[in-house]
C-alpha positions as CSV (number, residue, x, y, z in Angstrom):
1,M,72.5,88.4,114.9
2,R,73.5,89.2,112.0
3,T,70.9,87.7,109.8
4,G,67.9,88.7,111.8
5,D,69.5,92.8,111.6
6,L,69.9,91.7,108.1
7,L,66.5,90.8,107.6
8,A,64.7,93.1,109.4
9,A,66.5,96.4,108.0
10,T,65.6,94.9,104.8
11,F,62.1,94.8,105.6
12,W,61.6,98.3,107.1
13,L,64.1,99.6,104.2
14,A,61.5,98.6,101.6
15,I,58.4,100.0,103.9
16,A,60.8,103.4,104.0
17,L,61.1,103.8,100.2
18,G,57.7,102.6,99.6
19,V,56.2,105.7,102.3
20,T,58.6,107.9,100.1
21,V,57.6,107.0,96.7
22,S,53.8,107.2,97.8
23,G,54.7,110.6,99.0
24,F,56.1,111.6,96.0
25,E,53.6,110.5,94.2
26,L,50.8,112.6,96.1
27,G,52.6,115.4,94.9
28,L,55.5,117.5,97.4
29,G,54.0,121.2,96.7
30,T,56.8,124.1,98.0
31,L,57.8,125.1,101.4
32,N,55.2,127.4,101.4
33,N,52.1,125.5,99.7
34,P,52.6,122.1,100.7
35,G,51.2,119.5,98.7
36,S,49.2,115.9,100.3
37,G,52.4,114.2,100.1
38,F,55.3,116.1,101.5
39,M,55.1,115.2,104.8
40,I,54.6,111.8,103.8
41,F,57.6,111.8,101.3
42,W,59.9,113.4,103.9
43,V,59.0,110.9,106.7
44,G,59.7,108.2,104.4
45,A,63.0,109.9,103.5
46,A,63.9,110.0,107.2
47,M,62.6,106.4,107.5
48,T,65.3,105.4,104.2
49,A,67.8,107.0,105.8
50,L,67.6,105.4,109.0
51,A,66.6,101.9,107.8
52,A,69.8,102.4,105.6
53,A,71.9,103.2,108.3
54,A,70.5,100.4,110.3
55,L,71.5,97.9,107.0
56,L,75.1,99.1,106.8
57,V,75.4,98.5,110.6
58,A,74.1,95.3,110.9
59,A,76.2,94.0,107.0
60,R,79.7,95.2,109.2
61,Q,78.9,92.8,111.6
62,P,80.4,89.5,112.0
63,A,77.8,86.3,111.2
64,G,76.5,85.5,114.1
65,P,74.2,82.3,114.7
66,G,71.3,81.8,112.8
67,L,67.6,82.7,112.5
68,A,66.4,79.8,114.2
69,T,68.3,80.9,117.5
70,L,66.4,84.0,117.7
71,W,63.2,82.4,118.6
72,Q,65.4,80.0,121.6
73,G,63.9,81.5,125.2
74,T,60.9,83.6,123.8
75,R,57.6,82.9,124.7
76,W,56.3,83.2,121.3
77,W,52.5,82.2,122.4
78,L,52.2,85.7,124.1
79,V,51.4,87.1,121.0
80,P,48.1,85.6,120.0
81,Y,47.2,85.4,123.3
82,V,47.3,88.9,123.9
83,S,46.2,89.3,120.6
84,A,42.6,87.2,121.5
85,L,42.4,89.4,124.7
86,L,41.9,92.3,122.6
87,V,39.8,91.1,120.0
88,I,37.5,90.1,123.2
89,Y,37.6,93.0,124.9
90,A,36.7,94.6,121.8
91,V,33.6,92.6,121.5
92,L,32.6,93.3,124.9
93,L,33.7,96.6,125.1
94,P,30.0,98.0,123.7
95,V,28.3,96.0,126.1
96,A,30.2,96.0,129.9
97,G,31.5,99.7,129.2
98,F,35.2,101.0,128.8
99,I,36.0,101.2,132.6
100,A,34.8,97.1,133.4
101,C,36.3,95.9,130.3
102,T,39.6,97.9,130.4
103,F,39.7,96.4,134.5
104,V,39.3,93.2,133.5
105,L,41.3,93.2,131.0
106,L,44.3,94.7,132.9
107,I,44.0,92.4,135.6
108,V,43.8,89.1,133.8
109,L,47.0,90.7,131.3
110,F,48.9,91.2,135.2
111,R,48.0,88.1,136.1
112,T,49.1,85.5,133.1
113,V,51.4,88.2,130.8
114,D,54.1,88.5,133.4
115,P,52.4,87.3,136.8
116,Q,52.2,89.7,139.3
117,G,49.9,89.3,142.8
118,W,46.7,90.2,143.2
119,G,47.4,93.4,145.4
120,M,49.3,94.4,142.6
121,S,47.3,93.7,139.8
122,L,44.5,94.9,141.9
123,L,46.0,98.1,142.8
124,I,48.1,98.9,138.8
125,A,44.5,97.7,137.3
126,A,42.5,100.2,139.2
127,S,44.7,103.1,139.4
128,T,44.9,103.1,135.4
129,T,41.3,102.8,134.3
130,A,41.0,105.8,136.2
131,I,43.6,107.6,134.8
132,A,42.6,106.6,131.1
133,Y,39.2,107.2,132.2
134,L,40.3,110.9,133.5
135,V,42.8,111.5,131.2
136,F,40.5,110.6,127.8
137,H,37.2,111.0,129.5
138,R,37.1,114.3,131.7
139,W,40.2,115.9,129.8
140,L,40.3,115.4,126.2
141,G,36.4,115.0,125.9
142,T,36.4,111.5,124.2
143,Q,33.4,109.8,124.3
144,L,34.4,106.3,126.0
145,P,31.0,103.5,125.6
146,A,29.5,103.0,128.7
147,G,28.4,99.8,128.2
148,T,24.4,98.8,127.8
149,L,24.2,96.9,130.8
150,V,25.9,100.2,133.2
151,E,23.3,102.1,131.1
152,R,20.9,100.3,132.9
153,L,22.3,100.5,136.7
154,P,20.6,103.5,138.4
155,W,24.2,106.1,138.9
156,T,26.0,107.0,136.0
157,F,29.5,107.5,135.8
């Protein structure tokens, strides 16, 4: 897997160097009076160190199979499938609301991506939706979309 590791480490090293340079250009300031680029610079520096270490480890590995073998046995079609589901979720969210959309999305994901039984899918989807609603709406006070369809119902959540 040396080729894939080398490519990934090089990619992240380039990103990390870009973040570091951007932070430096924004101005570091001092410890007592940090500038707008202070945190960005130091996060970029940490990313650079980690990516450089990954690059060194990858370079020291013996040559392995080619890059094409990395895709064998993967379910690459799940990426566009889940992306399409998330686009549909985002479009329907203002109409159907957070609870209904999240519940349906999770059921579809549990039944298709890594197939679970109906009982387990319904249980996990309902509990996950309820927990997310409680955490974000009740405890954190985040305004979640109720949906135009739900607003017409005689009861409210």
